[in-house]
C-alpha positions in Angstrom: 132.4 104.0 257.4 135.1 105.9 259.5 135.4 108.9 260.2 138.0 111.7 261.3 137.4 114.5 262.6 139.7 117.9 261.4 139.0 121.3 262.8 135.7 120.3 264.4 134.3 118.8 261.3 133.8 115.0 260.8 134.8 113.7 257.9 134.3 110.5 255.7 137.3 108.4 255.0 136.7 106.0 252.5 140.0 103.1 252.2 141.0 102.4 248.8 142.1 99.1 247.5 145.2 99.5 245.3 145.2 95.9 244.5 142.0 96.1 242.4 142.5 98.5 239.7 145.8 97.6 238.4 145.7 98.5 234.7 147.4 96.3 232.7 150.1 96.6 230.4 149.4 96.6 226.3 150.4 93.9 224.5 153.2 94.4 222.0 151.6 95.1 218.9 153.9 95.7 215.3 152.5 98.1 212.7 155.9 97.2 210.5 158.8 96.2 210.3 162.0 96.9 208.5 163.4 93.9 206.3 167.4 94.6 205.6 168.6 94.2 202.6 170.9 91.2 203.2 167.7 89.4 204.8 165.9 90.0 201.2 168.9 88.7 199.2 169.3 85.9 201.5 165.4 84.9 200.8 165.6 85.2 196.9 167.5 81.8 197.2 165.0 80.1 198.6 161.8 78.5 197.2 159.9 77.9 200.5 157.0 79.5 202.0 157.7 77.8 205.3 161.1 79.9 205.1 160.0 82.9 204.0 157.4 83.0 206.4 159.5 82.2 209.2 161.9 84.7 208.5 159.3 87.4 208.9 158.5 85.8 212.5 161.4 86.1 213.1 162.1 89.6 212.4 159.1 90.4 214.0 159.9 88.8 217.4 163.5 90.4 217.2 162.0 93.6 216.7 159.9 92.7 220.3 162.7 91.9 222.0 164.8 94.7 220.9 162.1 97.0 222.7 161.3 94.2 225.2 164.3 92.2 225.5 164.9 88.8 226.1 165.5 86.1 223.4 164.1 85.2 220.1 162.1 81.8 220.8 160.3 79.8 218.2 157.7 77.8 219.5 154.5 76.7 218.0 152.1 79.3 219.5 154.7 81.6 218.3 155.3 80.6 214.9 152.2 78.4 214.0 154.4 76.1 212.6 154.6 72.3 212.7 157.7 71.1 214.5 159.4 69.6 211.5 158.5 72.6 208.9 159.8 75.2 211.9 162.9 73.1 212.4 163.9 72.9 208.8 162.8 76.2 207.9 165.4 77.7 210.7 168.1 75.2 209.5 167.9 77.2 206.0 167.6 80.4 207.7 171.1 79.4 209.3 172.5 78.4 206.3 171.8 81.3 204.4 173.7 82.9 207.2 170.9 85.3 208.8 170.5 83.5 212.1 172.1 81.0 214.5 170.4 78.1 216.2 170.8 77.5 219.9 168.7 74.3 220.5 168.3 72.2 223.5 167.1 69.1 223.1 163.0 69.3 223.1 162.8 72.3 223.6 161.7 75.3 221.9 164.6 76.5 219.1 165.9 80.0 220.2 167.5 81.8 217.6 169.8 84.6 217.8 169.6 87.3 214.6 172.9 87.9 213.2 173.0 91.1 211.4 169.6 93.4 211.4 
């Protein structure tokens, strides 16, 4: 223990470790996401459940990125879909004019939402 003398009194000094009790930032949790009308009409043309599911995931990720920043990356961790299904659904969404695909070789597909 370390002591300091103040006005003739001995005071105990405790050292704090500021890095020890860091608070972690809460992970982003969504409660709801707005679905634009042109997305609803675009998705009405599909008969694939995977395309519909990927569209909802893209909207959720775009909402997250609006608050956190960054690009919408459609990795298998984010989507929970196999690679071929994810690519086919993303191509269909691009065909409907809802997203633009920026793919770089074998890396995860990066998309940008055209209109929200």
